[in-house]
N, C-alpha and C positions, 0 to 999 in steps of 0.2 A: 504494500500500500504506500502511495506517495502522497505526502501532504505538502501544500504550498501555502505561503503567507504573503499577502500583498502589503507592501510597505506604503503607508500614506493613503490607503484606501479610505474613502469616505462612505459611511453606511447610507444606504438609501432608506427613506422613510416610507413605510407601507403599513398604515394602521388598520387596514381592512374596512374602514368606514367608507360609505359611498362618496364618490367624488365625481365632479363633472368636468368635461374637457374645458380647456382655456377659452375665455371669451363668452362664457355663459353666466358669469356672475352679475349680480345687480349693479347698476351704475351708481354714481355719486348723487348726492342730494343737490338741490338748487343752490347756486352760489350766491344769489342775492334774494332778498325778501321783496315780493311784489305786493304793492298796496292796492287792493281791489277798489279802494275809494279815491284813488288818484284821479283828479279832474282831467288829466291829459289822456287817460284811457278812453277810447271811443267805443263804447259798448252800447248796444241797443238797450232801451229802457227795460229794466227788470232782469237783464242778463248778468251772469256772474262768471268770474274766471274759474277755469279748471285748476286743480291742484298743480303747482309748479313742478316741473321735472327737467332734468338735464339730459339732453340727448348726447349719447356718447359719440364722439367723432372717431371714425375708424378709417384708417388709411391702409390699403392693401397693395403691396407691390409684389409682383410675381415675375420671375425671369422668363424670357421668351419661350423656352421649351417646357415650362411648368415644373422644373425640377425642385425649385425652392420658392417659398412664399414667405413674406414677412407682413404681419398685421400689427399695426400700432393703434392703440386706443388711448383715451385720456389716462387710463390706469394701468395698462399692461402692454407687454411686447410678446408676440408669439412668432416663432419660426416654425415652418412646416417643411420638412425635407422628404421628398418622395423616396420610397424604399429602394427603388432601383439605383438611386444615386449612392446609397449607403451600403447595400447588401446585394449578394447574389440571390437568385430566385430561391425562395423557401429556405433562406439562411438567416442567421442572426450574427454572422461573422462580418465585421466591418471591412470594407475594401480600402485600398490605399488612398483614394480621393476623399473618403469620408472624414478622416481626421482633420484635414485642413478646413473643411466646411464646419465641423463642430468647433474647431478653434475660433472661427469667426464669431460663432454664437457665444462662446465663452468670453470673448473680448467685449461683446455688448452687455453681457451679464455683469462684468466688472465695471463697465462704464455706468451702468444703472445702479450700482451698489446693491444689487439684489441679494437677499439672504435666504429666499425660498424659491426654489426652481422646480417646476413640474415637467416631467418627461413622460409623455403618453404615446403609446404605440397603437397603430390601427392597421387592419388588414381589409381586403375586399371580402366578398361573400363566397368565393370559391373555396372548396374544401369544407371541412367541418368547423362548426363554431368553436368547439373545444381546441382544435389544432390552431385556429386563428388566435385564440386567447393566449395560448402558450407562446406562439411565435411573436405576437405583438408585445408581450411582456419581455421576452428575451431581447428583442430589438430595442425596446426602451431601456432595458438594463445596460446594453452595450453602449448606447449613446451616453447614458448617465455616467458610466465608468470613465469614458474619455473626458466628459465635462469635468468630473471631479479631479482628474489628473491635471487638466489645463488650469482649473481655477485654484487648486491647491489651497483651499480655505476651509478649515474645519467649522467655521461659523455658518456655512451655507448648508441648509437642509434640502434634501431632494424628496419629492413625491413622485414615485415611479409606478405606472400602471399600464396594463395592456387591456385594450377594449375590443379586440377581435374586429368584427364587422360593424359594431355599434358606432353610431355617430358618423355615417358617411357624409362626405362633402360633395359627392357627385353620384350619378346613377351607376349602379353596378350592372346595368343592362349592356354597357359597351366596355371594350377594353380600355378606352381612353378614360372613362369614369372610374373603372376599377383601379387603374394606375394612380389616379388622384387619391383614391381612398387608402391605398397602401402607403402609409406615411408614418413619420415620427414627428411629434410636435413638442417643442420646448417653449415654455412660457414662464414669465416672471413679471413681478410688478415694476412699473415705471417709477423712476426716482421722482421725488417731490420737486427737485430743483429744476 
């Protein structure tokens, strides 16, 4: 029997409680108080204002071939990398190009001073759900391990989950859609500054 020990490995957090993919959290409250009795408001007689709410501004940038996507909101940053860019088919072993892409994400995590990072894996609906659950979790773990090495910060906690075919972002009826659904997403809070 051979035992190995990883030096400097950062444990991933998996508490077993339900969690939702990045970008589905409630947004912030209204930044300013609106006075419904302000004479400058032009409302019909008897009308009232609805409760104020802040609409989250979301910016999505995707590279030309769809291999990588970055979504920025008022509160968080999410990177989505297509599985084919990181792994061989039906594998959780990272390819040579993957580490440089993950290093770029680590740089942004450092820039945002994030201390909580979520790494979620997803598959398409081909194959069994159970196999997709294992594969998506293994892929998320592989990305988290490289992030932990790049960040080298014991103050950062990771939430790592595999979701199989749940939460598709495209239709699984076509290969193009399935390709988009096979992904690993890394998300973290945006800094206040």
